[in-house]
C-alpha positions as CSV (number, residue, x, y, z in Angstrom):
1,X,202.5,195.0,127.7
2,X,206.0,196.0,128.5
3,X,208.9,195.0,126.4
4,X,210.4,193.2,129.3
5,X,207.3,191.0,129.7
6,X,207.3,190.3,125.9
7,X,210.9,189.1,126.1
8,X,210.1,186.9,129.1
9,X,207.2,185.3,127.3
10,X,209.2,184.6,124.2
11,X,212.0,183.1,126.3
12,X,209.5,181.0,128.2
13,X,208.1,179.6,124.9
14,X,211.5,178.5,123.6
15,X,212.8,177.1,126.8
16,X,210.0,174.6,127.4
17,X,211.3,171.0,126.8
18,X,209.2,169.1,124.4
19,X,208.2,165.5,125.0
20,X,209.4,162.7,122.6
21,X,207.4,159.7,121.4
22,X,208.6,156.3,122.5
23,X,208.7,153.2,120.2
24,X,205.4,152.0,121.7
25,X,203.7,155.3,120.6
26,X,203.5,156.7,124.1
27,X,205.0,160.1,125.0
28,X,208.2,160.0,127.0
29,X,208.3,162.4,129.9
30,X,210.1,165.5,128.8
31,X,213.6,166.1,130.2
32,X,213.8,167.4,133.7
33,X,215.5,170.7,134.6
34,X,218.3,171.4,137.1
35,X,217.3,173.1,140.3
36,X,219.1,176.3,139.0
37,X,217.0,176.2,135.8
38,X,213.8,175.6,137.8
39,X,214.6,178.6,140.0
40,X,215.2,180.8,137.0
41,X,212.0,179.6,135.4
42,X,210.0,180.4,138.5
43,X,211.5,183.9,138.6
44,X,210.5,184.6,135.0
45,X,207.0,183.2,135.6
46,X,206.5,185.2,138.8
47,X,207.3,188.4,136.8
48,X,204.8,187.4,134.1
49,X,202.0,186.2,136.4
50,X,202.3,189.2,138.7
51,X,200.9,191.2,135.8
52,X,197.2,191.6,135.3
53,X,195.6,188.5,133.7
54,X,195.2,190.2,130.3
55,X,199.0,190.2,130.1
56,X,199.3,186.5,130.8
57,X,200.4,184.0,128.1
58,X,197.5,182.5,126.1
59,X,196.3,179.2,127.6
60,X,196.7,176.0,125.6
61,X,193.1,175.1,124.8
62,X,191.4,173.6,121.8
63,X,189.8,175.8,119.2
64,X,186.2,174.9,120.2
65,X,186.7,175.7,123.9
66,X,185.0,179.0,125.0
67,X,187.3,179.5,128.0
68,X,187.3,182.1,130.7
69,X,190.4,183.2,132.6
70,X,190.9,181.7,136.1
71,X,190.6,184.3,138.9
72,X,188.6,185.6,141.8
73,X,185.1,184.4,142.6
74,X,182.4,186.9,141.8
75,X,179.8,188.1,144.4
76,X,177.1,185.6,145.1
77,X,173.8,186.4,143.3
78,X,170.7,184.9,144.8
79,X,167.9,184.1,142.3
80,X,164.9,186.5,142.1
81,X,162.5,183.7,143.0
82,X,164.4,182.9,146.1
83,X,165.9,186.1,147.4
84,X,168.3,186.2,150.4
85,X,167.3,187.1,153.9
86,X,169.2,186.6,157.1
87,X,166.2,184.8,158.6
88,X,165.9,182.5,155.6
89,X,169.6,181.6,155.7
90,X,169.3,180.8,159.5
91,X,166.3,178.6,158.7
92,X,168.2,176.8,156.0
93,X,171.2,176.4,158.4
94,X,169.0,174.6,160.8
95,X,167.3,172.4,158.2
96,X,170.6,171.5,156.6
97,X,171.8,170.0,159.9
98,X,168.4,168.5,161.0
99,X,168.2,164.7,160.7
100,X,164.5,164.7,161.4
101,X,163.9,165.6,157.8
102,X,165.0,162.2,156.7
103,X,162.8,159.1,156.7
104,X,164.8,157.5,159.5
105,X,165.3,160.7,161.5
106,X,169.0,160.0,161.5
107,X,170.4,161.6,158.3
108,X,170.9,165.3,157.5
109,X,172.3,167.1,154.5
110,X,175.3,167.7,156.7
111,X,175.8,163.9,157.0
112,X,177.3,163.9,153.5
113,X,178.3,167.6,153.2
114,X,180.1,168.3,156.5
115,X,181.7,171.8,156.8
116,X,184.5,170.2,158.8
117,X,185.3,168.0,155.8
118,X,185.3,170.8,153.2
119,X,181.5,170.4,152.8
120,X,181.9,166.8,151.6
121,X,182.3,163.6,153.6
122,X,185.7,162.2,152.8
123,X,184.3,158.8,151.7
124,X,184.7,157.0,148.4
125,X,180.9,157.1,148.1
126,X,178.4,158.1,150.7
127,X,176.2,156.0,152.9
128,X,172.5,156.4,152.1
129,X,169.3,155.2,153.6
130,X,169.8,152.1,155.8
131,X,173.6,152.4,155.3
132,X,173.2,151.7,151.6
133,X,176.5,152.4,149.7
134,X,175.6,155.0,147.1
135,X,177.1,154.9,143.6
136,X,178.7,158.3,143.5
137,X,181.1,160.5,145.5
138,X,179.6,163.4,147.4
139,X,180.9,166.6,145.8
140,X,181.5,169.7,148.0
141,X,178.6,172.1,148.3
142,X,180.9,175.0,149.2
143,X,180.6,176.6,145.8
144,X,177.1,175.6,144.9
145,X,176.1,179.3,144.6
146,X,178.0,179.4,141.3
147,X,177.0,176.1,139.8
148,X,174.2,174.8,137.6
149,X,172.9,172.3,136.8
150,X,173.5,170.0,139.8
151,X,174.5,166.4,140.6
152,X,177.3,164.6,138.6
153,X,174.7,164.0,135.8
154,X,173.0,167.4,135.9
155,X,169.6,166.1,136.7
156,X,168.6,169.1,138.8
157,X,168.5,172.5,137.2
158,X,168.5,174.6,140.4
159,X,170.0,174.3,143.9
160,X,166.5,174.3,145.2
161,X,165.6,171.3,143.1
162,X,168.8,169.6,144.2
163,X,167.9,169.9,147.9
164,X,164.4,168.5,147.4
165,X,165.7,165.7,145.2
166,X,168.0,164.4,147.9
167,X,165.3,164.6,150.5
168,X,162.9,162.5,148.4
169,X,165.5,160.0,147.0
170,X,164.6,156.6,148.5
171,X,168.3,155.6,148.5
172,X,169.4,158.9,150.2
173,X,167.3,160.7,152.8
174,X,164.3,158.5,152.1
175,X,161.7,161.1,153.0
176,X,158.3,162.1,151.4
177,X,156.7,165.5,151.0
178,X,154.2,164.6,153.7
179,X,156.9,163.4,156.1
180,X,158.9,166.6,155.7
181,X,155.9,168.9,156.0
182,X,154.4,167.1,159.0
183,X,157.7,166.8,160.8
184,X,158.7,170.4,160.4
185,X,155.2,171.8,161.0
186,X,154.9,169.9,164.3
187,X,157.9,171.8,165.8
188,X,156.7,175.1,167.2
189,X,160.0,177.0,166.8
190,X,160.1,176.0,163.1
191,X,156.6,177.3,162.6
192,X,157.7,180.7,163.9
193,X,160.7,180.7,161.7
194,X,158.7,179.8,158.6
195,X,156.3,182.6,159.5
196,X,159.1,185.1,159.7
197,X,160.7,184.0,156.4
198,X,157.7,183.4,154.2
199,X,155.0,185.6,155.7
200,X,152.9,182.6,157.0
201,X,153.7,179.4,158.9
202,X,152.8,177.0,156.0
203,X,155.5,174.3,155.6
204,X,156.0,172.9,152.1
205,X,158.7,170.8,150.6
206,X,159.4,173.6,148.2
207,X,159.9,176.1,151.0
208,X,162.3,173.7,152.8
209,X,164.3,173.4,149.5
210,X,164.4,177.2,149.2
211,X,165.7,177.7,152.7
212,X,168.4,175.0,152.4
213,X,169.5,176.5,149.1
214,X,169.6,180.0,150.5
215,X,171.9,178.7,153.3
216,X,174.1,176.8,150.9
217,X,174.7,179.9,148.8
218,X,176.3,181.5,151.8
219,X,179.0,178.9,152.1
220,X,181.5,180.7,149.8
221,X,184.8,182.0,151.0
222,X,187.5,182.7,148.3
223,X,190.3,183.0,150.9
224,X,192.9,180.7,149.3
225,X,196.5,181.4,148.6
226,X,195.6,181.6,144.9
227,X,193.0,184.3,145.7
228,X,195.6,186.2,147.7
229,X,198.0,186.0,144.8
230,X,195.3,187.4,142.5
231,X,194.8,190.3,144.9
232,X,198.5,191.3,144.5
233,X,200.4,189.2,147.0
234,X,202.9,187.9,144.4
235,X,205.1,186.2,147.0
236,X,202.3,184.0,148.5
237,X,202.8,181.3,145.9
238,X,205.9,179.1,146.2
239,X,208.2,178.7,143.2
240,X,206.7,175.2,142.6
241,X,203.2,176.7,142.7
242,X,204.1,179.4,140.2
243,X,205.5,176.8,137.8
244,X,202.3,174.8,138.4
245,X,200.1,177.8,137.6
246,X,201.8,178.1,134.2
247,X,201.6,174.3,133.6
248,X,197.9,174.4,134.5
249,X,197.2,177.1,132.0
250,X,199.4,175.8,129.2
251,X,201.3,172.6,128.9
252,X,199.0,170.5,131.1
253,X,196.0,171.7,129.1
254,X,193.8,171.8,132.2
255,X,192.0,174.9,131.1
256,X,190.2,173.0,128.3
257,X,187.7,172.0,131.0
258,X,188.8,173.6,134.3
259,X,188.7,177.4,133.6
260,X,187.0,180.4,135.0
261,X,186.9,181.5,138.7
262,X,185.3,178.2,139.7
263,X,188.0,176.2,137.8
264,X,185.2,174.3,136.0
265,X,183.4,174.8,132.7
266,X,180.2,173.4,134.2
267,X,179.9,171.1,131.2
268,X,179.8,167.3,130.8
269,X,182.7,165.2,129.5
270,X,183.6,161.6,129.2
271,X,187.1,161.2,130.7
272,X,187.3,157.4,130.2
273,X,186.0,156.4,133.6
274,X,182.5,155.1,132.8
275,X,183.7,151.5,133.4
276,X,181.4,150.6,130.5
277,X,180.5,146.9,130.6
278,X,182.4,146.3,133.8
279,X,182.1,146.6,137.6
280,X,181.4,150.2,138.6
281,X,179.7,151.0,135.3
282,X,178.0,154.4,135.4
283,X,176.4,155.8,132.2
284,X,176.4,159.3,133.7
285,X,174.6,162.0,131.8
286,X,173.0,159.5,129.5
287,X,170.7,158.4,132.3
288,X,169.2,161.9,132.3
289,X,169.1,162.7,128.6
290,X,168.8,159.4,126.9
291,X,171.3,160.7,124.3
292,X,173.9,158.1,123.3
293,X,176.5,160.8,123.0
294,X,176.1,161.4,126.8
295,X,177.1,157.9,127.8
296,X,179.9,158.2,130.4
297,X,179.8,162.0,130.6
298,X,179.9,163.7,134.0
299,X,179.9,167.3,135.1
300,X,183.3,168.9,135.4
301,X,183.9,169.4,139.2
302,X,185.4,172.6,140.6
303,X,189.1,172.3,141.5
304,X,188.7,174.7,144.3
305,X,189.4,172.7,147.5
306,X,190.5,169.7,145.4
307,X,193.2,168.8,148.0
308,X,190.6,168.8,150.8
309,X,187.7,167.0,149.1
310,X,189.3,163.6,148.2
311,X,188.8,161.0,147.1
312,X,188.2,162.3,143.6
313,X,186.1,161.7,140.5
314,X,182.5,160.8,140.3
315,X,183.1,157.3,141.8
316,X,185.6,158.5,144.5
317,X,188.1,155.8,143.5
318,X,191.2,158.1,143.1
319,X,193.5,160.4,145.0
320,X,195.1,163.5,143.5
321,X,198.5,162.0,142.5
322,X,196.7,159.2,140.6
323,X,194.4,161.6,138.9
324,X,197.3,163.7,137.7
325,X,199.1,160.6,136.4
326,X,196.0,159.5,134.5
327,X,195.5,162.9,132.9
328,X,199.2,162.9,132.0
329,X,198.7,159.6,130.2
330,X,195.6,161.0,128.4
331,X,193.1,159.1,130.6
332,X,192.0,155.6,129.9
333,X,190.8,154.8,126.4
334,X,188.2,152.0,126.3
335,X,188.6,149.5,123.5
336,X,185.6,147.8,121.9
337,X,185.4,144.1,122.6
338,X,184.1,141.7,119.9
339,X,180.5,141.8,121.2
340,X,180.6,145.6,121.3
341,X,181.5,146.4,117.7
342,X,178.0,147.5,116.9
343,X,177.1,148.9,120.3
344,X,175.6,152.3,119.8
345,X,176.0,153.2,123.5
346,X,179.8,152.5,123.6
347,X,181.3,155.7,125.1
348,X,183.7,158.0,123.4
349,X,186.3,159.8,125.4
350,X,186.6,163.6,125.1
351,X,188.9,164.8,122.4
352,X,190.3,167.3,124.8
353,X,192.2,164.6,126.5
354,X,195.7,163.9,125.1
355,X,198.9,162.4,126.5
356,X,201.0,165.3,127.9
357,X,204.5,163.9,128.4
358,X,204.9,165.8,131.7
359,X,207.8,164.7,133.9
360,X,207.9,164.1,137.7
361,X,208.9,167.7,138.4
362,X,206.0,168.9,136.3
363,X,203.5,166.8,138.2
364,X,204.9,167.9,141.6
365,X,204.6,171.5,140.5
366,X,201.1,171.0,139.2
367,X,200.1,169.5,142.5
368,X,201.7,172.4,144.4
369,X,199.5,174.9,142.4
370,X,196.3,172.9,143.0
371,X,197.1,173.0,146.8
372,X,196.9,176.8,146.6
373,X,193.2,176.4,145.8
374,X,192.4,175.0,149.2
375,X,190.4,177.1,151.6
376,X,191.7,177.6,155.1
377,X,189.6,175.9,157.8
378,X,186.6,177.9,158.9
379,X,184.5,176.2,161.5
380,X,180.7,176.2,160.8
381,X,179.2,174.9,164.0
382,X,175.9,172.9,163.9
383,X,173.1,175.2,165.0
384,X,170.8,174.7,167.9
385,X,168.1,172.6,166.3
386,X,164.5,173.8,167.1
387,X,162.8,171.6,169.6
388,X,166.0,169.7,170.5
389,X,168.8,170.1,173.0
390,X,171.2,173.1,172.4
391,X,174.3,172.6,170.3
392,X,177.6,172.8,172.3
């Protein structure tokens, strides 16, 4: 590390305004800076963050957090038991968009994970079978190649299991193994595709899941402004985004849960949004494990494309400004009511969440940085479905 960068880091540490505690015990927003001060701060930060990540300031994370530096996405690795082939990805592409797999013949994977909507659906929560309103927001599948386990509660260990689970869920695609097998096997072009991919034309629900998962793992881009910055284009981030990058790593404490190239630790946390004992109650991970410590815990979502995949959180009830405000306040803290004093399932919020005392300028800068994680639009047209009319 050069002496210049050392001096810049030291100066950065001593010039950060510290929040004060109000009489009600809440943190007051720390003092705002003048525009000249903000410009000088951005210049210092740009010099620091233009260095290689090993020269960046240490992030503000708790001692028990095994964090990884944010950065570029790695190459996609396909599992040994479901290796990649161009033919398999093409088959999965067709199956992903084919509504005939569903019990009604009207719903496809792409119904809730639309490439034109950043591989989500833009809804609070998705519509399922017979237009049933589902309980949870549809997360983007764009970066599924780097995730495990799957679903907000982690009930599927692999992407292949996740694809099959949605097909068979009576509230989602409402299919059965026999329906999927008989429907796909009855379509001659699909028979030929299965023969090319798997060596014979046998259609099974497991093979359908493998093909869909193979296609989903190809939906990775890494073409954001942040990625360009990491590749050496130091001027691609605005001054606000540079300040937001530093806030993300340090004073906003985001890297306690949102770290690594995916901006997610892949773990499960209670952020105070279980709505325990109220409307919208969702016990999260507990429904999978039965462990009382998992009540209200949900998987940390990736922040890549966060500005394109709203509404946010597992229940889809929030937009980004509201989420930032809640994290700044330390997220909601549930209070036990009289009848809950001995309730062994009463959820406990993650200790990583603390009031931050960020001011309006800080929140705007943080939002500016998060916007640099958005992928540019890349059209993925629906394929020509075997046995149906050609796609436009």
